[in-house]
N, C-alpha and C positions, 0 to 999 in steps of 0.2 A: 338518807342517801342510799340509792339502790346499787347493789353490786352485781357484777356479772355482765354477760353479753346482752345487749339490748338491740333489737332490730328496729330500725327507723324507716318506716315506709312513708316517704314524702309524696304527697299528692302533687304531681306535676302533669301537665298535658303531655310532656314527652314520655313519662312513664306509662301513661294511658296508651300512647301510640305503641309502645313496646309490647304491652299486654295484648292489644288488638293485633299486632303483627304475629304474636305467638298463636293466637286463635286462628288467624288467617293461614299460618303454616300448617296447623293441625287439620283445618278444613281441606287444604290442598293435599296434604299427605294422605288423608283418609279417602281422597278422591270423592268427596261429598258433592262435587258439582260436575255436571257433564262437560266434556272438553269443549263443546261448541259454545258454552257460556262465556268463554274467554275471547270470543270474537265480537267486534262491534256490530251493531245493527242499525237500522234506519231510525229507530226510536231514540230521539235526542235525550229525553229524560233518563232512559235506561243507560245510555252511554255516560252521562254525568254521574249516575250512581256507580257505574263500573270504574270510573276514574278513581273514586275514593275507595271502593271495595278492593280493587286490585293493588292499591297502595299497601294494603296490609297483608296481602297474600305473598307467601314466600315458598320457593320451589325446593328448598333443601334446608337442613338444619344449619349448615355453614352459611347459607344466604341469610337466614334469620339471625344467627349469632353475630355475624359481622355487622349487619345493619343495627342490631340492638345495642352492641357495644359502642358503635359510633354515636348513636342517638343518646345513649346514657351519658357519655362523657361530654359531647359537644352540644347536643340538643338542649340538655338541661341548662347549660351555661347561657346559650342564646335565649332561652325562655326567660331566664332571670334578667338578662339585659333588655329584652324587648318588652317584657311583661306578658301576662297570659293572653290578653285580648289581642295585642298586636302579633303575638306568636301564632295564634289561631288564624288570624288574617293572613299571615305569611304562609302557613300551611295550605290554606284553602287556595290562595293565589297560585302557589307552586304546583299543586295537584291539577288545578284546572288549566293553567298555562301549559304544563307538560302534556296533559291529556289531549288538549286541543291540537297541539303541535304534532303529537304522535298520530292522532287521527288524520291530520292534514297530509302527512307524508306516507301514511299507510292506512288505507280506508278500512281494512278489516283487522289489522294486527293490533294487539294490545300487549302491554308489558306488566310484569308483576314485581312487587317489592317496593320498599320505601327508600331504595337507593337514590332515586331522583331527588327526594326531599333531603337526604343526607348530602347530596351534591350541592343543593341550594344552600344548606347551612354552611358547608365548606366555602362556597363562593362568597357568601355574606361575610363570614369571618375574615377571609382573605382580603376583601376590599376594605373592611373596617381596620385591619392591621395596616394596610397601605396608607389609609387616611391618617392614621395615628403615627405614621413614620416608624412602624415596627418592622425591622428587616426580615422578620419571620414570614412576612406575606409571600416571600419568594418560595418558601416551602409549600404554602397553600397552592400557589400556581403549579408547582411540580405535582402535587397530589391530585389536583383537578385534571391536569394533563394525563396522568397515569390512569385515573379512573375513567376518563373518556376513552383512552386507548384500549383498556381491557374490554370495552364494548365491542371491539372487533373480534373477540373470541366467541366461539359458538356458545349459545345459551346465556350470554350476558347482553343486556340491552344497551346498545350504543345510544339510541334515541332517549331512553330513560335517563341515562347519565348526562348526556349533552343538554337536553332541554331542562333537566333539573338544575344544572349549573347556570344556564342562561336565566332561568326564572329567579334564582338567587341574586344574580347580578342586577336584573331589572328591579327586583324588590328593594335591594339595597339603595339604589338611586331614587326610587320612589319614596322610600323611607327618609332618606337624607333631605330630599328637595321638597317633599309635599307632606308626608305623614307627620314627621316630627313637628313641623310648623303648625299644622292643623290641630294635632292632639295636644300640644303644649301651649299653643297660642302665641308663641314668640319665636323669632328667628334665632339661629345660633349666633 
């Protein structure tokens, strides 16, 4: 029997996202990329790369820490519920959906941070709690509203939070109506 403090590093996709977000924060903090890199271009493939790259870039330590804490507590739980494969599909769907929507409303503007994915996780949990008749879903609605509302403050992305929440809602219903039946092979 081993005594003393033991650190347990669990390999989860969520924890990889947190590490990538820290690396993205360092890159942004060191100003390792030219400012013009953050604008969309006509190159569609480059824009899709940017959707994913900018998801991990954070503009301040507070931005990184708030997203990292949310992901650590809630992302890991959702990853356990969905499984690694479906969780990765969820992430890819949310990033592409949000990126395309942001590109549609602003042809040159992009956003940074994994907040949109955090909003998608929150929306997914909120709908799942409502489906299970858990009254705490109302708290989820309040937090979604607050996080969208802070998007009206300077330097915080309204579109990132809004489209992130919408992508979580869409994925929840896709998961309930299509993915669960296809992946399991039986209806609920």
